[in-house]
C-alpha positions as MATLAB code, in Angstrom:
seq = 'MIEYLWKAAFVFYYQTSTQTEAWESKRLQLILEGKSSSVAPGMPRSATLPKLTPPTT';
ca = [
       9.247   30.446  -35.545;
      12.747   30.940  -34.214;
      14.241   29.648  -37.461;
      12.455   32.390  -39.393;
      13.797   35.015  -37.006;
      17.350   33.726  -37.473;
      16.976   33.765  -41.250;
      15.743   37.339  -41.106;
      18.568   38.339  -38.758;
      21.135   36.923  -41.181;
      19.769   39.243  -43.865;
      20.611   42.271  -41.733;
      23.811   41.140  -40.007;
      26.708   38.726  -40.439;
      26.102   35.292  -38.953;
      28.905   35.741  -36.457;
      27.855   39.222  -35.387;
      26.679   39.856  -31.833;
      24.159   42.232  -33.396;
      22.541   39.223  -35.080;
      21.872   37.552  -31.762;
      20.640   40.765  -30.169;
      18.258   41.461  -33.065;
      16.835   37.936  -32.960;
      16.608   37.804  -29.166;
      14.723   41.085  -28.948;
      12.111   39.966  -31.460;
      11.764   36.508  -29.939;
      11.190   38.070  -26.520;
       8.463   40.312  -27.937;
       6.774   37.315  -29.565;
       6.892   35.329  -26.322;
       5.361   38.316  -24.523;
       2.431   38.206  -26.954;
       3.516   41.253  -28.936;
       3.969   39.562  -32.291;
       1.779   42.193  -33.947;
       4.577   44.707  -33.378;
       7.306   42.358  -34.597;
       5.883   41.597  -38.039;
       5.554   45.216  -39.243;
       8.954   46.057  -37.790;
      10.815   43.546  -39.925;
      10.347   45.401  -43.227;
      11.350   48.601  -41.436;
      14.569   46.899  -40.390;
      15.333   46.573  -44.089;
      14.242   50.026  -45.215;
      15.834   52.141  -42.480;
      19.410   51.146  -43.384;
      18.348   51.378  -47.064;
      18.896   47.696  -47.841;
      17.899   46.683  -51.335;
      17.005   43.294  -52.762;
      19.841   41.458  -54.520;
      19.935   41.803  -58.279;
      19.856   38.702  -60.443;
];
């Protein structure tokens, strides 16, 4: 599970960013607290709020 969180975090932030670790840690903590149902819907929102778009091919 943690690997998926890291992969998602790297979509939103640079790998060396402290924001990456904070983003991942917050979601991991919620999952460990049994609140995974709030984490899953929040991930797409993390992409839409800053208006991220999928890469073009």
